[in-house]
C-alpha positions in Angstrom: -26.9 8.9 24.8 -25.5 7.0 21.8 -22.0 7.9 20.7 -22.5 6.8 17.1 -23.3 7.4 14.3 -22.0 11.0 14.4 -23.7 13.9 12.6 -21.4 14.6 9.7 -22.4 18.3 9.6 -20.9 18.8 13.1 -17.5 17.2 12.2 -15.2 20.1 11.5 -11.7 18.5 12.0 -10.6 14.9 11.4 -7.3 13.2 12.2 -6.2 10.0 10.5 -3.3 8.1 12.0 -1.4 5.3 10.2 2.1 3.8 10.1 2.5 3.7 6.3 4.5 2.1 3.5 4.1 3.6 0.1 1.5 1.1 -0.8 -0.5 1.9 2.4 -0.7 5.5 1.3 -2.3 4.6 -2.0 -4.6 2.1 -0.3 -5.7 4.8 2.1 -7.0 7.2 -0.6 -10.4 5.5 -1.1 -11.1 6.5 2.6 -9.8 10.0 2.0 -12.0 10.4 -1.1 -15.1 9.1 0.8 -14.5 11.6 3.7 -14.1 14.5 1.3 -17.3 13.5 -0.5 -19.3 13.1 2.7 -17.9 16.0 4.7 -16.5 18.6 2.2 -16.6 21.3 4.9 -14.3 19.3 7.3 -10.6 19.7 7.6 -8.8 16.4 7.0 -5.4 15.9 8.6 -3.2 12.8 8.2 -0.4 11.7 10.6 2.1 9.3 9.0 5.8 8.6 8.7 7.8 11.1 6.7 9.2 8.6 4.1 5.6 8.0 2.8 4.0 11.3 3.6 5.3 13.0 0.4 2.7 11.1 -1.7 -0.1 13.0 -0.1 1.4 16.5 -0.5 -0.9 18.5 -2.8 -3.7 15.9 -2.7 -7.2 17.3 -3.0 -8.3 14.8 -0.4 -6.1 16.1 2.4 -5.8 19.5 4.0 -2.7 18.9 6.2 -0.1 16.2 6.1 1.8 15.7 9.3 5.1 14.0 8.3 6.5 12.4 11.4 9.9 10.9 12.0 10.1 7.2 11.3 11.3 6.8 14.9 7.9 7.8 16.1 6.5 4.6 14.6 9.3 2.3 15.7 8.5 -0.3 18.3 11.3 0.2 20.7 11.6 0.4 24.5 12.3 4.1 24.2 9.0 4.5 22.4 6.8 2.5 24.7 3.2 2.2 23.3 4.3 4.7 20.7 4.1 7.7 23.0 6.1 9.8 20.5 3.5 9.4 17.9 0.6 10.2 20.1 2.5 13.2 21.5 2.6 14.7 18.0 -1.2 14.1 17.6 -2.0 15.6 21.1 0.1 18.7 20.3 -1.8 19.2 17.0 -4.9 20.3 19.0 -8.5 19.2 19.3 -10.3 17.0 16.7 -13.9 16.1 16.3 -13.0 12.6 15.0 -9.9 10.5 15.2 -9.5 7.5 12.9 -6.8 5.0 13.9 -5.9 2.7 10.9 -3.4 0.5 12.6 -4.5 -2.9 14.1 -2.3 -3.5 17.1 -3.5 -2.6 20.5 -0.1 -1.3 21.4 -0.3 1.2 18.5 -3.8 2.5 19.4 -4.1 2.4 23.2 -2.6 5.9 23.7 -5.2 7.3 21.3 -7.0 8.1 24.5 -4.5 10.8 25.2 -5.3 12.6 22.0 -7.7 15.5 22.2 -10.6 14.1 20.2 -14.3 14.0 20.8 -14.6 10.5 19.3 -12.0 7.9 18.5 -12.6 5.0 16.0 -10.2 2.3 14.9 -9.6 -1.4 14.0 -8.8 -4.2 16.4 -7.9 -7.9 16.1 -6.7 -8.8 19.5 -8.7 -10.4 22.3 -9.8 -8.4 25.4 -7.4 -5.9 26.9 -7.6 -4.2 30.3 -8.5 -0.9 28.6 -8.9 0.7 25.2 -8.0 3.9 23.6 -11.0 3.8 21.2 -14.6 4.7 21.6 -15.5 2.4 18.8 -13.4 -0.6 17.5 -14.3 -2.4 14.3 -13.5 -6.1 14.9 -11.1 -7.6 12.4 -10.7 -11.4 12.1 -7.6 -12.9 13.7 -6.7 -14.4 10.3 -6.6 -10.9 8.8 -3.6 -11.6 6.6 -5.7 -14.2 4.7 -8.9 -12.3 4.9 -10.9 -11.8 1.7 -11.7 -8.2 2.4 -9.3 -5.6 1.0 -7.2 -3.4 3.2 -8.8 -0.3 1.6 -12.2 -1.6 2.6 -11.1 -2.0 6.3 -9.9 1.6 6.2 -13.2 2.7 4.8 -15.1 0.9 7.5 -13.8 3.2 10.2 -15.5 6.2 8.7 -18.6 4.3 7.6 -19.1 2.9 11.2 -18.6 6.3 12.7 -21.1 8.1 10.5 -23.5 5.4 9.3 -23.1 6.6 5.7 -23.1 4.4 2.6 -19.9 3.3 0.8 -19.5 5.4 -2.4 -17.3 2.9 -4.1 -14.2 5.0 -4.5 -10.9 3.4 -5.7 -7.3 4.6 -5.0 -6.3 7.9 -6.5 -2.9 9.7 -6.6 -3.7 11.6 -9.8 -2.5 14.9 -8.3 1.0 13.5 -9.0 0.5 13.4 -12.7 2.5 15.6 -15.1 1.9 16.8 -18.6 5.1 15.2 -19.9 4.7 13.0 -23.0 3.7 9.4 -22.5 6.2 6.6 -22.9 4.1 4.0 -24.7 6.9 1.4 -25.0 8.3 1.6 -21.4 7.4 -1.2 -19.0 8.5 -0.6 -15.4 10.0 -3.6 -13.5 10.1 -3.6 -9.7 12.2 -6.5 -8.4 12.2 -5.4 -4.7 9.6 -5.0 -2.0 9.5 -3.7 1.6 10.4 -0.4 3.3 12.3 1.0 6.3 9.9 -0.5 8.8 8.9 -3.8 7.2 11.1 -6.3 5.2 9.5 -7.5 2.0 12.0 -10.3 1.2 9.4 -13.0 1.5 7.2 -11.7 -1.3 9.9 -11.0 -3.9 10.0 -12.9 -7.2 13.4 -14.6 -7.6 16.0 -12.0 -8.7 17.4 -14.4 -11.3 14.1 -14.3 -13.1 14.1 -10.6 -13.9 16.8 -10.7 -16.7 14.8 -13.5 -18.4 11.7 -11.4 -18.2 13.5 -8.3 -19.5 14.8 -10.3 -22.5 11.4 -11.4 -23.5 10.1 -7.9 -23.3 12.9 -6.6 -25.5 12.2 -9.4 -28.0 8.7 -8.1 -28.3 9.8 -4.5 -28.9 9.3 -3.1 -25.4 11.8 -1.2 -23.2 12.1 -2.6 -19.7 13.0 -0.1 -17.0 14.1 -1.1 -13.6 12.8 1.1 -10.7 13.7 1.1 -7.0 16.2 2.4 -4.6 19.8 2.9 -5.6 21.5 -0.5 -5.6 18.3 -2.5 -5.1 19.0 -4.7 -8.1 22.3 -5.7 -9.8 22.0 -4.6 -13.4 25.0 -6.6 -14.7 22.8 -9.6 -15.5 20.2 -7.5 -17.4 20.2 -7.6 -21.2 21.4 -4.6 -23.2 18.6 -2.2 -23.8 17.2 -2.4 -20.3 17.2 1.1 -18.6 18.3 1.5 -15.0 16.3 4.2 -13.1 17.1 3.0 -9.6 17.7 5.9 -7.2 17.4 8.5 -9.9 13.9 9.8 -9.1 12.2 11.0 -6.0 9.0 9.2 -4.9 6.8 11.9 -6.5 8.9 11.7 -9.7 8.5 7.9 -9.7 4.8 8.3 -9.5 4.7 10.7 -12.4 7.0 8.5 -14.4 4.7 5.4 -13.8 1.8 7.5 -15.1 3.6 7.9 -18.4 4.6 4.2 -18.8 2.7 1.5 -20.7 2.6 -0.7 -17.6 4.3 -2.1 -14.6 5.3 -5.6 -13.5 6.3 -6.0 -9.8 5.9 -7.7 -6.5 3.2 -6.9 -4.0 5.0 -3.7 -3.3 4.5 0.1 -2.9 5.3 0.9 -6.5 2.7 -1.6 -7.7 0.0 0.1 -5.6 1.2 3.6 -6.7 0.9 2.5 -10.4 -2.7 1.4 -9.8 -3.5 4.7 -8.1 -2.0 6.6 -11.1 -4.3 4.7 -13.5 -1.3 2.7 -15.0 -1.9 -0.9 -16.0 0.0 -3.0 -13.4 0.7 -6.7 -13.0 1.4 -8.0 -9.5 3.3 -11.2 -8.8 1.7 -12.6 -5.7 3.0 -15.6 -3.7 2.5 -15.8 0.1 0.5 -12.6 0.4 -3.2 -12.4 -0.3 -4.2 -10.7 -3.5 -7.8 -10.2 -2.3 -6.4 -8.2 0.7 -3.6 -6.2 -0.9 -4.1 -6.6 -4.7 -6.1 -4.2 -7.0 -9.1 -2.6 -5.4 -12.1 -1.6 -7.6 -10.1 -1.2 -10.8 -9.8 -3.2 -14.0 -6.3 -2.1 -15.0 -4.8 -4.2 -12.2 -3.9 -7.9 -12.8 -2.5 -10.5 -10.4 -0.5 -13.5 -11.4 -0.3 -16.3 -8.9 0.1 -20.1 -8.7 -3.1 -22.1 -8.0 -1.7 -24.0 -4.9 -3.9 -25.0 -2.0 -1.5 -23.3 0.4 -1.7 -19.9 -1.4 -1.9 -17.5 0.4 -0.1 -18.8 3.4 1.1 -15.4 4.7 3.9 -17.3 6.4 7.6 -16.5 7.0 8.8 -19.8 5.6 7.8 -22.1 2.8 6.6 -25.6 3.8 6.3 -27.0 0.2 9.0 -29.5 -0.5 11.2 -28.8 -3.6 14.2 -30.9 -4.4 17.4 -28.9 -4.1 15.7 -25.7 -3.0 17.6 -23.9 -0.2 15.4 -22.3 2.5 17.0 -18.9 1.5 15.3 -19.0 -1.9 11.9 -17.6 -2.7 8.8 -19.6 -1.7 7.7 -22.2 -4.1 4.6 -20.3 -5.1 6.9 -17.5 -6.5 9.6 -19.7 -8.0 6.8 -21.6 -9.9 5.9 -18.3 -11.8 8.2 -18.7 -14.8 9.3 -15.6 -16.8 7.8 -16.7 -20.1 4.3 -17.0 -18.4 4.7 -13.7 -16.7 5.7 -11.9 -19.9 2.8 -13.4 -21.9 0.1 -12.6 -19.3 1.5 -9.1 -18.7 1.7 -8.1 -22.4 -1.8 -9.4 -22.9 -3.1 -7.3 -20.0 -1.2 -4.2 -21.2 -2.6 -4.6 -24.7 -6.1 -4.2 -23.5 -5.4 -0.7 -22.1 -4.6 2.1 -24.5 -4.4 5.5 -22.7 
């Protein structure tokens, strides 16, 4: 008897497991929308780390959000093969379908301990002695440089399990919108990237460039607003008139605030992806990371600025491009080459084409 495709009408309860940054949550929503469209009768439950789970609270695409401790997703000897994570899933009861959205074998092998009729996930590694999945969608080993978007790989788990067509959904966090008045002259700036589980230092635009960008925005009559965690960015170098909102808003409040802004300029970061999912025009500064994989997905209000170098994207931890006087501790050359004047001009041109 064939295991797949499954009959959607018989799927009553679905579990989705993913170790998430804020951007991952936004990029997961096309999958959630597709499942809700195809199986409106099914109960959709998502298991993810608590620091990102808040973004899905109140979402029409999810019935239950299991916010797990970050320690359940930490790769430590005391959490061998992520047994804490899979213990939470096992205790949640029986599911008709389990979707594992992490790539590593070590993160998914204990999926076999979950009480699920079918288990589907992604896989990049070569053969292993055993698997925790009934169906693994093969992902190229050069996944970081792959041209297919992360959201599309997430979608493929459901499409492979059911054999249904892709409905073409994009990211959507509109349940976080508020009725507060728009801020048509505010442009959000996001100098930092990364989260509690993954450092984002490599993909950050030089910190010394942000004051120059803010100055150009102020000269054009805009109000630059710095967002991030408290203390992420030293505001002393910023020109007068720049607003500091670091650490003053919760994640949900940041999403609502971004919805009211005229636009966002940031790194390949969580707030960039949240802005896109809120329908806010957003400009991403991409260097080593692949814009086709983690940039805008099926939307026109997202724009990427990058340098046309042969080595981009390298997805490497070091920059091999020689640059006289450039210490290794500085940003990769593909990011230092993005000058503030160019970024300001491209960003303002992009924002001007969207009037909400």
